[in-house]
Backbone as numpy.savetxt, mean C-alpha at the origin, in Angstrom:
# Nx Ny Nz CAx CAy CAz Cx Cy Cz
-20.87 0.37 -16.90 -20.75 -0.93 -17.52 -22.11 -1.62 -17.47
-22.75 -1.66 -16.37 -24.08 -2.24 -16.30 -24.07 -3.76 -16.32
-25.23 -4.32 -16.50 -25.37 -5.78 -16.54 -25.09 -6.25 -17.96
-24.24 -7.25 -18.06 -23.88 -7.77 -19.38 -24.29 -9.24 -19.48
-24.61 -9.65 -20.68 -24.93 -11.04 -20.93 -23.63 -11.74 -21.32
-23.23 -12.73 -20.53 -22.01 -13.46 -20.80 -22.36 -14.71 -21.60
-21.93 -14.71 -22.86 -22.32 -15.80 -23.75 -21.41 -17.01 -23.66
-20.15 -16.78 -23.32 -19.24 -17.92 -23.24 -18.11 -17.62 -22.25
-17.22 -18.56 -22.13 -16.11 -18.45 -21.18 -15.18 -17.30 -21.56
-15.03 -17.03 -22.82 -14.16 -15.95 -23.28 -14.67 -14.60 -22.76
-15.98 -14.40 -22.82 -16.57 -13.16 -22.30 -16.34 -13.03 -20.80
-16.47 -14.13 -20.09 -16.27 -14.13 -18.65 -14.82 -13.81 -18.31
-13.88 -14.41 -19.03 -12.47 -14.13 -18.80 -12.14 -12.66 -19.08
-12.72 -12.11 -20.11 -12.50 -10.71 -20.46 -13.05 -9.80 -19.35
-14.21 -10.13 -18.82 -14.79 -9.35 -17.74 -13.89 -9.39 -16.50
-13.41 -10.56 -16.12 -12.51 -10.67 -14.97 -11.22 -9.89 -15.20
-10.69 -9.92 -16.42 -9.47 -9.20 -16.74 -9.68 -7.69 -16.57
-10.81 -7.19 -17.05 -11.11 -5.76 -16.92 -11.30 -5.36 -15.45
-11.97 -6.20 -14.69 -12.17 -5.90 -13.27 -10.84 -5.89 -12.54
-10.00 -6.88 -12.81 -8.70 -6.95 -12.17 -7.85 -5.73 -12.51
-7.89 -5.30 -13.76 -7.12 -4.14 -14.18 -7.62 -2.87 -13.50
-8.93 -2.72 -13.38 -9.46 -1.52 -12.75 -9.14 -1.49 -11.26
-9.10 -2.65 -10.62 -8.74 -2.69 -9.20 -7.28 -2.27 -9.03
-6.40 -2.74 -9.89 -4.99 -2.37 -9.79 -4.80 -0.88 -10.00
-5.59 -0.27 -10.87 -5.46 1.15 -11.14 -5.99 2.00 -9.99
-6.94 1.48 -9.23 -7.53 2.29 -8.16 -6.80 2.17 -6.83
-5.90 1.21 -6.71 -5.15 1.06 -5.46 -4.21 2.25 -5.33
-4.35 2.95 -4.22 -3.53 4.13 -3.99 -2.70 3.93 -2.75
-1.78 4.83 -2.56 -0.94 4.77 -1.39 0.52 4.99 -1.76
1.30 5.11 -0.75 2.72 5.33 -0.96 3.40 4.00 -1.23
4.19 3.92 -2.28 4.87 2.65 -2.55 5.85 2.30 -1.43
5.94 1.04 -1.12 6.84 0.60 -0.07 8.29 0.71 -0.53
9.14 1.06 0.40 10.56 1.16 0.11 11.18 -0.23 0.25
12.01 -0.60 -0.69 12.66 -1.91 -0.66 13.98 -1.79 0.10
14.18 -2.66 1.06 15.39 -2.65 1.86 16.21 -3.90 1.56
17.52 -3.76 1.68 18.41 -4.88 1.42 18.49 -5.86 2.58
18.26 -5.36 3.79 18.35 -6.24 4.96 17.41 -5.73 6.05
17.19 -6.56 7.04 16.35 -6.17 8.17 16.99 -5.05 8.97
18.31 -5.08 9.10 19.01 -4.05 9.85 18.84 -2.69 9.18
18.91 -2.68 7.87 18.74 -1.43 7.13 17.32 -0.87 7.33
16.33 -1.74 7.29 14.95 -1.31 7.51 14.76 -0.81 8.94
15.35 -1.52 9.90 15.26 -1.11 11.31 15.87 0.27 11.50
17.05 0.51 10.93 17.71 1.80 11.07 16.88 2.91 10.43
16.28 2.62 9.31 15.42 3.59 8.62 14.22 3.95 9.49
13.59 2.94 10.07 12.42 3.18 10.92 12.79 3.92 12.21
13.94 3.60 12.78 14.39 4.31 13.98 14.63 5.78 13.67
15.26 6.05 12.54 15.50 7.44 12.14 14.18 8.17 11.92
13.22 7.50 11.35 11.91 8.09 11.12 11.22 8.42 12.45
11.29 7.51 13.41 10.69 7.73 14.73 11.38 8.90 15.43
12.71 8.95 15.38 13.44 10.05 16.01 13.04 11.39 15.40
12.92 11.43 14.08 12.51 12.65 13.40 11.13 13.10 13.87
10.20 12.16 13.95 8.83 12.51 14.36 8.78 12.95 15.82
9.61 12.35 16.67 9.67 12.76 18.08 10.17 14.20 18.20
11.15 14.56 17.39 11.67 15.93 17.42 10.66 16.90 16.81
9.97 16.46 15.81 9.01 17.34 15.12 7.77 17.59 15.97
7.31 16.57 16.69 6.10 16.68 17.51 6.40 16.27 18.95
7.13 17.10 19.68 7.51 16.71 21.05 6.32 16.62 22.00
5.23 17.29 21.71 4.07 17.24 22.60 3.34 15.90 22.54
3.64 15.07 21.55 3.00 13.76 21.43 3.79 12.66 22.12
5.02 12.96 22.51 5.88 11.95 23.13 5.49 11.81 24.59
5.21 10.59 25.02 4.87 10.33 26.41 6.13 9.84 27.12
6.34 10.35 28.32 7.52 9.94 29.09 7.27 8.59 29.74
8.33 7.80 29.81 8.26 6.51 30.50 8.41 6.73 31.99
7.71 5.97 32.79 7.82 6.11 34.24 8.59 4.99 34.83
């Protein structure tokens, strides 16, 4: 893109719109799961923790 000469407010708005669009396109990651309630999210996270504990037992530290 390089350095551009912005002649008026319309050019500036267009530049901001393009920058905003490119930022949205570059954001990566796993989309968040939508939960209906806090209890549902808690149960989901507990199940996930239990699964990981079973999958990687050497990483689990015992409580004293």
